[in-house]
C-alpha positions as CSV (number, residue, x, y, z in Angstrom):
1,M,0.0,0.0,0.0
2,N,1.4,3.4,-0.9
3,Q,1.8,6.1,1.7
4,L,0.1,9.4,1.0
5,I,2.2,12.5,1.4
6,S,0.3,14.9,3.7
7,S,-0.3,17.5,0.9
8,P,0.0,15.6,-2.4
9,L,-0.3,18.8,-4.6
10,S,2.5,20.6,-2.7
11,V,5.1,19.0,-5.0
12,V,3.1,19.9,-8.2
13,F,2.5,23.4,-7.0
14,A,6.2,23.9,-6.0
15,K,7.2,22.8,-9.5
16,F,4.8,25.2,-11.2
17,E,5.8,28.0,-8.8
18,Q,9.5,27.6,-9.8
19,D,8.5,28.1,-13.4
20,W,6.2,31.0,-12.6
21,Q,8.9,32.8,-10.6
22,I,11.0,32.8,-13.8
23,N,8.3,33.3,-16.4
24,G,5.6,35.2,-14.5
25,Y,2.6,34.1,-12.5
26,P,-0.5,33.0,-14.4
27,H,-3.4,35.5,-14.9
28,L,-7.2,35.1,-14.6
29,D,-10.0,37.5,-15.3
30,Y,-10.5,39.6,-12.2
31,D,-14.0,39.4,-10.6
32,P,-14.5,41.7,-7.5
33,D,-17.4,39.4,-6.5
34,W,-15.3,36.2,-6.7
35,L,-12.2,36.9,-4.6
36,S,-9.6,34.4,-3.5
37,P,-6.6,34.1,-1.2
38,C,-4.8,32.9,-4.3
39,Q,-4.8,36.4,-5.8
40,L,-1.5,38.3,-6.0
41,G,-1.3,42.0,-6.0
42,E,-3.8,44.3,-7.6
43,Q,-5.8,43.7,-10.7
44,R,-4.4,45.1,-13.9
45,N,-6.4,45.5,-17.1
46,G,-9.1,43.3,-15.8
47,N,-6.7,40.5,-14.9
48,I,-5.2,39.2,-11.6
49,Q,-2.1,37.1,-11.0
50,W,-2.5,34.1,-8.8
51,K,-0.8,31.2,-7.2
52,P,-2.0,28.2,-5.1
53,F,-2.8,29.1,-1.5
54,L,-2.2,26.5,1.3
55,R,-5.4,26.6,3.5
56,E,-5.0,27.2,7.2
57,Q,-7.5,24.5,7.9
58,Q,-8.2,21.5,5.6
59,G,-11.6,21.5,3.8
60,D,-14.4,19.7,5.6
61,F,-15.9,16.6,3.9
62,S,-17.9,15.4,6.9
63,G,-21.2,16.7,5.3
64,I,-20.7,14.5,2.2
65,E,-19.6,11.5,4.2
66,H,-22.6,11.8,6.6
67,A,-25.2,12.5,3.9
68,L,-24.1,9.7,1.7
69,E,-23.1,7.3,4.5
70,L,-19.7,7.0,2.7
71,R,-16.2,7.4,3.8
72,L,-14.2,9.3,1.2
73,H,-10.7,8.0,0.4
74,A,-8.0,10.0,2.2
75,S,-6.4,11.0,-1.1
76,I,-9.6,12.7,-2.3
77,K,-9.7,14.8,0.9
78,A,-6.0,15.7,0.5
79,F,-6.4,16.6,-3.2
80,Y,-9.3,19.0,-2.6
81,G,-8.9,20.0,1.0
82,D,-5.4,21.4,1.3
83,Y,-5.3,24.3,-1.2
84,F,-7.3,26.9,-2.9
85,S,-6.2,27.3,-6.5
86,A,-7.4,27.8,-10.0
87,G,-7.3,24.7,-12.2
88,L,-4.0,23.7,-13.6
89,V,-3.8,22.6,-17.3
90,M,-1.3,19.9,-18.0
91,D,-0.4,17.3,-20.6
92,Y,-0.8,13.7,-19.7
93,Q,-0.2,10.8,-22.1
94,Q,-0.7,13.1,-25.1
95,N,-3.9,14.4,-23.7
96,R,-4.7,17.8,-22.2
97,I,-6.2,17.6,-18.7
98,E,-7.1,20.3,-16.2
99,L,-6.8,19.5,-12.5
100,V,-9.9,20.7,-10.8
101,Q,-9.5,22.9,-7.7
102,A,-11.5,25.3,-5.6
103,W,-10.8,29.0,-5.9
104,N,-12.2,30.0,-2.6
105,E,-14.5,28.7,0.2
106,Q,-17.7,29.3,-1.8
107,D,-16.2,27.4,-4.8
108,F,-15.3,24.6,-2.4
109,E,-18.9,24.4,-1.3
110,I,-20.0,24.2,-5.0
111,L,-17.4,21.5,-5.6
112,L,-18.8,19.5,-2.7
113,E,-22.3,19.7,-4.2
114,N,-20.9,18.6,-7.6
115,I,-19.1,15.6,-5.9
116,I,-22.4,14.7,-4.2
117,G,-24.2,14.8,-7.5
118,H,-21.5,12.7,-9.2
119,L,-21.6,10.1,-6.4
120,L,-25.4,9.9,-6.4
121,M,-25.5,9.4,-10.2
122,Q,-23.0,6.6,-9.8
123,R,-25.2,5.0,-7.2
124,R,-28.2,5.3,-9.4
125,L,-26.3,3.7,-12.3
126,K,-24.8,1.0,-9.9
127,K,-21.3,2.1,-10.8
128,Q,-18.2,2.1,-8.6
129,A,-17.8,5.2,-6.4
130,T,-15.3,7.6,-7.9
131,V,-14.6,11.3,-7.4
132,F,-13.3,13.4,-10.3
133,I,-10.1,15.3,-10.0
134,A,-9.5,16.5,-13.6
135,T,-11.3,17.2,-16.8
136,T,-10.1,16.1,-20.2
137,D,-10.5,17.4,-23.8
138,D,-13.3,14.8,-24.1
139,E,-16.2,16.3,-22.1
140,M,-17.5,12.8,-21.4
141,K,-14.3,11.6,-19.7
142,V,-12.8,12.6,-16.4
143,V,-9.8,11.6,-14.4
144,S,-11.1,10.3,-11.0
145,I,-10.0,8.6,-7.8
146,D,-11.6,5.3,-7.1
147,N,-13.0,5.7,-3.6
148,D,-12.3,2.1,-2.6
149,S,-8.8,1.5,-3.9
150,G,-7.4,5.0,-4.2
151,E,-6.4,4.3,-7.8
152,V,-6.5,7.1,-10.3
153,V,-8.6,6.1,-13.2
154,L,-10.0,7.4,-16.5
155,E,-13.7,7.4,-16.3
156,Q,-16.4,7.8,-19.0
157,L,-19.3,9.6,-17.4
158,G,-22.3,7.4,-17.0
159,K,-20.4,4.3,-18.1
160,G,-17.7,3.8,-15.5
161,I,-14.0,3.2,-15.3
162,E,-12.2,2.7,-18.6
163,Q,-8.6,2.5,-17.5
164,V,-6.4,2.6,-14.4
165,L,-3.9,5.5,-14.8
166,A,-1.9,5.0,-11.6
167,A,-2.1,3.0,-8.4
168,S,-2.3,6.1,-6.2
169,L,-2.7,9.8,-6.4
170,D,1.0,10.3,-5.5
171,E,2.0,8.1,-8.4
172,F,-0.3,9.9,-10.8
173,L,1.0,13.3,-9.7
174,A,4.6,12.1,-10.1
175,K,3.8,11.0,-13.7
176,L,2.3,14.5,-14.3
177,L,5.5,16.1,-13.1
178,V,7.7,14.0,-15.4
179,A,5.5,15.0,-18.3
180,A,5.5,18.7,-17.3
């Protein structure tokens, strides 16, 4: 069984931050009604620079677990609960993926609602419980974590797991770093 690092995205974010310190931080459209601790400096020309922000307190998943009577895999909680960030676009096995993240606490609450909807749909379809962590170019496929095994999988929405991508979140993120 693989050990989880306490903050699996910290290595990925550190790699990106090294690049950003040389080439400049990424920009997003500035929205005064959608603020985040990720924002750097003042907005300029309608854009704001950002970088991932380590949360002081990990996001709370107890509501999902209680409502669905389901214990979420620790890697799911670590992936979504440790940071606020915009999504990160990366290449993986000749495909473009975007790691899903929450921009702020309100976005985290929306993310939790989406995870609940995803898990309820899987129950209705009698599919294995997974939680998405990345989108792909194909809107019908997502990268997910299998809630039972912790494996990172490619999942076709409504149909289930197509392929195991990595035995663990740590292994998957390490593969992403090699490709980056």
